[in-house]
N, C-alpha and C positions, 0 to 999 in steps of 0.2 A: 504493500500500500504506500502510495507516495505521500510523504509528509508535506503538509501545507504550510506556507509562510504567510505572515500578515500582509495584507494588501498595502501598497504604497499609500501614504496619506494623500487625501484629496488636494488638488492644487489650490493654493490659497491666493486669492487675488489681493494684491497690496499695491500701494503706490510705487514700490520699488520695482515690481515685476514688469509693468509696462515700460519703465525707463530702461531697464537692461535689455528687454526684448527689442526696443526700438533704437538702441544705441548704435551709432555708426562706428564708434571706436572698435567694437568687436570685429567688424568686417575689415577695418583698417589693419587690425592685428592679423587676421587671416591672410590678408594681402601680403603683409611683411613676411609671414611664415612661408607663403607661396614663393616669394622672391628668394628667400633663403634656401628653400628646397631646390629651386632651379640651380643656384650656385653650388649647393651641396652635391647635386648629381653631376654637374659639370666637372667637379673635382674628381668624381668617381669615374666618369666616362672618358676623361682625357687619355688615360693609359690605353683604353680599348681603341680609341681613334688612332693613337700613335703606335699601335701594336706592331705593325710590320716595320715601321721606321726604326723604333727602338730595338726590336729584335735584330735588325740588320746592323745597326750601329754597334751593339754590344755582342753580336754573334750568338744569340740565344736560340735554343731549340723550342719547339712548340710546348714541350713539357715545362721548360724553364719559364716560358712566357706565361703558361698557365699558373705557375707558382707566383709570379709577379701579380697577375690579375686577381689571384685569391689572397694575396698578402694583406689587403685591406679587410677582407671579409672575416677571417678568423678572429682577429682582435676585436673587430666591430661586434661580432656575435657574442663573444665572451664579455666584453665591456658593457653590453646591454644589461647584464645582471646587476652590477652595482649602479649603473647609470639610472635605472628605473627607481631604485631606492633613493638616490641622490636628488632626483627631480621631485619625488614625493616629499623629501626632507627639506630641500632648500628652495623649491619653487621653480617655475619655468623661466623667469627673467634671468636669474643668475646662470642657470645651466645652459640656456640657449646662448647667452653671451659667451660663455666659456667655450662652447662647441664651435660657434662661428669664428671666433678669433683663432682658436687652435687649428681648425682645418685649413683656414686661409694661410696662416704662416707655414704650416707643413707643406702645402702645395708650392709655395714660393721657394722654399728650401729644396724641394725635389728637383727644381730646375738646375741645381748645382751638381747633380749626380754625374759621376764619370764611369760608372759601372753598375753591375747588378746589386752590390751590397748596400750602398747608400739609398738607392731607389727602393729596394725592398724594405729597408728600415723606415723610410718615410711613409710608405704605404701602410705599414703596421701602425705607425703613430696616427695616420689619417683615420684609420678605423677606430682607434680609441677616442680621438677628438670628436668624431661625428656621432658617437653612440648616444648622447643625451638628446639629440635634436628632435626626432619625431615623437619621442615620449613627451618632451616639453610641449610640442604642438597639441597633442591630445589633452594635456592638462589645461591648456588655454581654452580649447573648445569645450572641454568639460566644465570649466568654470563659467563661461559666458553664454552657453547655449543649453536649452532644455533638451531632454532625452530625444524627443521626436524631431528635433531640429539638427542634431549633431552630425548626422550622416553626410549632409551636403557640405557644410564647412570643412569637415575632416577630409572629404573627397576633394574639395577645392585645393587645399594645400598639398594633398597627395598628388594632384596633377602636376605639381612642380617637378617631380621626378620624370614624368612623361614629357612635359614641355622641354625639359633639359635633354632628354633622350632624343626628342624630335629635332631640336635645333643643334644638338651637339655634332651630329655627322657633318652637316654643311658648314656651320660656323667654325667648329674646331678644325675641320679639314682645311678651310681657307686660312686660318691662323697657322696651321701646321705647314702648309705649302708656302705661305708668304713670309712667315717669321721663324719657322722652326719649332720643334716641340718644346724646347726650353722656354722660349718667350711665351708660348701658348700657356704653359703652366703659370708663369708670372702674372699674365693678364687675368686669369681666372682667380688667382689668389687675391689680387687687388679688389676685384669686384666683391668678393666675400667680406673684405674689411669694410667696404662702404655699407653693405647691408647691416653689418654689426653696429655701426654708428647710428643708423636709422632706428634699429631695434632699441638701443639704449635710450634714445630720445623719446620714442613713442610709447613704450610698453608701460602699463600699470595694471594692478589687480582691480577687479570689481570692488566698489565701495563696500565698507563693512556691513551696512544695512542690506545691500544686495546679496552679499555672501550669506547673511543670516536668512534672508528670504529663500534663497536656493536650498539651504539646509532644511528649512522648515517644510519645504515641499518634497523632501526626499531626494533632492538633487545632490550631486557630488560637490565637494569643495576643492579649492586649489591646494597645492602642496603646503602652503603656508597656513592653512586653516585646519584645525583638528577635525578628524573624521574617523569612522570605524575602519580599522586597519588590520591587515594580516601581514606577518613577516613573509618576505619573499620566499624563504626556505619552506615555510608551511604550505605555500601555494603549490609546490611541486608534489604534494601528497594528493592533490585533487585530480579526479578523472578529467574534468573539463579543461584543466590546464594542459594536460598531455594531448588532448584532442587538438588544442590550439597550437601546441609546439609541433606535433607531427604534421598537421594540416598546413601550417605555414612553411615548414620544411619542404614539402612537396611542391607547393606553388612557387616559392622563391627559387627553388632549384632551376626550374624551367625559365623563369624570368631572367635569371642571370646567365643562362646559356645565350639568350638573346643579347643581353647587354655586353657580354664578354666576347662573343664569337660571331655575331651577325655580320659585321663588316668583313671579317676574314672569310666567312662563308660566301658572301657575294663576290669577293675577289677570286677565291680559289675554285669554287664550284660553278659559279655563273660567269666567271671570266670578265668581270666589270673592272673598269679603270678606277684608280683611287678617287678621283673626283666624282665619277658616276656613283660609286659606292656610297660616298657621303650623302648624296641626294636621295638615292633609293632607300638607304637604310633608315631615313627619316620617316618613311611612309608608315611602317608598323607603329612607330612611336607616336605619330600623330593620332592613329587610331586608339592608342593607349590612353591619350588624354581624354578622348570621348568616353572610353570604357570606364575610367575612374569616376567621372562625373555621373554617368548613367547608373553605375552601381550604387553610389551614394544616394542618388535621387530615388531609385527603385526601393531601396531598403527603408527610407523614411516614408515613402508613399504607402508601402505595405503596412507599416506601423499605424499610420493615420487611418487606414482602412480597417484596423482592428486585429491584424495579425500579431501574434505574440512577438515581442521584441527580438528575442534570440532566434526564433524561427525565421523572422524577416531577414535578419542578417545572414543566416545560414543559407537561405534560398538563393541569395545573390552569389555567395562565395562558392557553393557547390555547383550551381548552374554555370558560373563563369569558368570554373576549372574543367568541367566536363566539355564545354564548348571548345575550350583551348586544346584539350587532349585530342578531340576529334579532328581539329584543324591541323595540328602539328604532325600527327602520326603519318599522314600520306606524303609529306613534303619530300623525303628522300627518294620517292619513286616517281616524282613529277619531272618531266624533261623540259617543260615550258618555263622560262624565267618569269613570265607574266603570271602564270598560275601559281608558281611557287611563292612569289612575293604576295599574291592575293591570299593564299592560305596562311602564310606567316603573319600577315596583317590581321586576319580574322583570329588567328591563334593568340596574338598579343592583345588584341581587344578583349578576348575572353579571359585571358590571364590577368588583365588589369581591372576587370569588373569587381573583383574582391578587394582591390588594393586599399581604398579608403575604408571600406566596410570592415576589413580585418582589424584596423586600428580602433574604429569606434566600437567594435564588438567588445574590446577590453573594458570599455566604460559600462557595458551592459552586464558583463559576467562578473567583474571584480567587485569586492566590497568597497564602500566608500573609503578613501584614504589609501587604497592599494591599486588604484588605476594605473599609475605609472609603473609600478612593479610588475603587474600582470602584462601590461602592454610590452614592456621590455623583455619579459620572459618569452612571450610569443615571438617577438622579433629575434630573440636569441635563437630559437628553433629555426626560424626562417633563414637566418644568415649562416647557420651551420650548413643548411642545404645550399645556400648561395655560394659558400666557400668551397664546397665539394664540386660544384658544377664546372668551373673553369679548369680545375685540375683534371677531373675525370674526362672532360672533353679533350683536353690537351693530350692525355694518354691515349685516348681512342684515335685521335688524329695521327699521332706518332706511329701507332700500331697498324692502322688500317688505311690511312691517307684519305678517309672518306667521312662525311658528316652523317651517314646513315644511322649508325648506332647512337650518335649524339642526339638526334631528334627523337628517335624511338625511346631513349631513356627519359627524355623530357616529357613525352606523352605519358609514360608509365608513372612518373612522379606526380604529374597532375592528377591522375586517378587516385594515387595514394592520398593527396591533399583533399580531394573531394570526399573520400571515404572517412578520413579522420574527422573533418568538420561535420560531416553528415551523421556519423554513427557514434563517435566517441564523445564529442561535445554534446552534452544534454541539458545541463541546468546551470543557473548562476552559482557561483562559489559562495557557500555560506559565510556569514560574518565571523563565526567562531570556528577555530580549528577543531576537528573531530565531529562537528555537526554534519549530518548526512541527509540526503533525500532518500527516503525509503519507499 
C-alpha cells in the first residue's frame, strides 16, 4: 500500500506574490544565466572545433584526443558532488561568480599550452571551475518562479548550451582559421569575464517578505534561506536518485558523442571541408535549441492540465530519449549526406527535449533545501556518461576506423536513459532519511 503524504498547502494570495510573479528582474537574471551558459559551452566546444588542428600540431592519436576531450568531463562530474552542497550552502550569487571567473581564466591560460600536458591540466581545472554553474541556475529559478512556471525559464537558460553549440562551429571555425586556436581561446575567455561583471552588478535575492511568501506556499527557498534539507550522502540511498543518475548517464553519453565527434564525423565520413563542416555541424545544434524550449514548455503545459508533476517531467524526458534513439541508430547505414544530417538533427532535437526538464525535475523530486545537491548528483551521473563517450568513441575509431559502433552505442545508451527515468524514478524523495513510500 502506498503511503500518502500531506497535500501541499493551498496557494496563499498576498501582496508579495503578484510582485514577484510580475517582476522583470527575474527574467533579466534568466537572460544573464543564458548568456553565461553560451560562454560556458563555448569554452567546452573550443577543443572539439580545434580537434584536428591541435591533434596535428601536437601529433596526437584519436585515443589521445579522446583523452583530451574527456579531460574536462571527469573532474566536472566529480566536482558536481561538492558543488551542489556549496550552492545550497552559500547561494547562487557567490558560486556563479566563482565559476564564471574560474572558467574564463583557465580558458585564457590554455592558450599558452605547448603540448599535451598543460592543455590536459587546464581542461581538468575547467571542469572543476564550471561545476557550480547550472546548479546555481536552478537555485535562481527555484527561488523566483513557482513550480508550474519553472520548466520554461530553466529551459531558456539551458538553451544557452544549444545556442553555443549552434554558433560554435561557424564562429569558432572563423576564429580558428583567421586567428589560430590560441587566440580563439583568449577571445572566449575575455567574453566570460564580461558576463561575470554583469552578473555581479545585476544579481540579488528575492526580498525577505517574498522569500517568506514562497515558503508559506510550499515553494523552495534559495541556498541562503533555511529549508528542509537532506545530506547529499543520504540522497544516494534513495531509488529515485539512482533513476536520475542512470537516466542522465545514458542521455548525456549520446549528447557528448555529438559534441565531441560530430565535426570529425562530417570531415572523415562525409568528406566535408573544414569550413563546410563548421556550417553543417550547426544544423543539429540549432534544432537542439528548439528541443530544449519545446521540452520545457510541454512539461509545464502538462502540469497546468492536471498531470502529476513528476509524470509530466518524465513524459518529456522518456519521449525525447526514445525519439533520439530511433533517429541515431540508422545513421551509420545511410549513404546520403543529406539524410544522415537530417537524422542526426532529429536525433539531437530528441536528445535535447529532456535537457531543461532534467534540471527542473530536481526541484520536483528533492526536499526543500536539497535542490542543489540532488541536481548536482544527477548531473554527476550525466557527466560520468559524458566523460566515457569521447574516450570510448576514440577507441572505437582507432580500432575500426568507422563511426558505426559509435552511433549504435549512442542509441543503446539513450534507451538505457529512457528506461531509468521511466521505471526506476517513481516518487519524490522524502524529507527525512529512512522515510519510504510503501
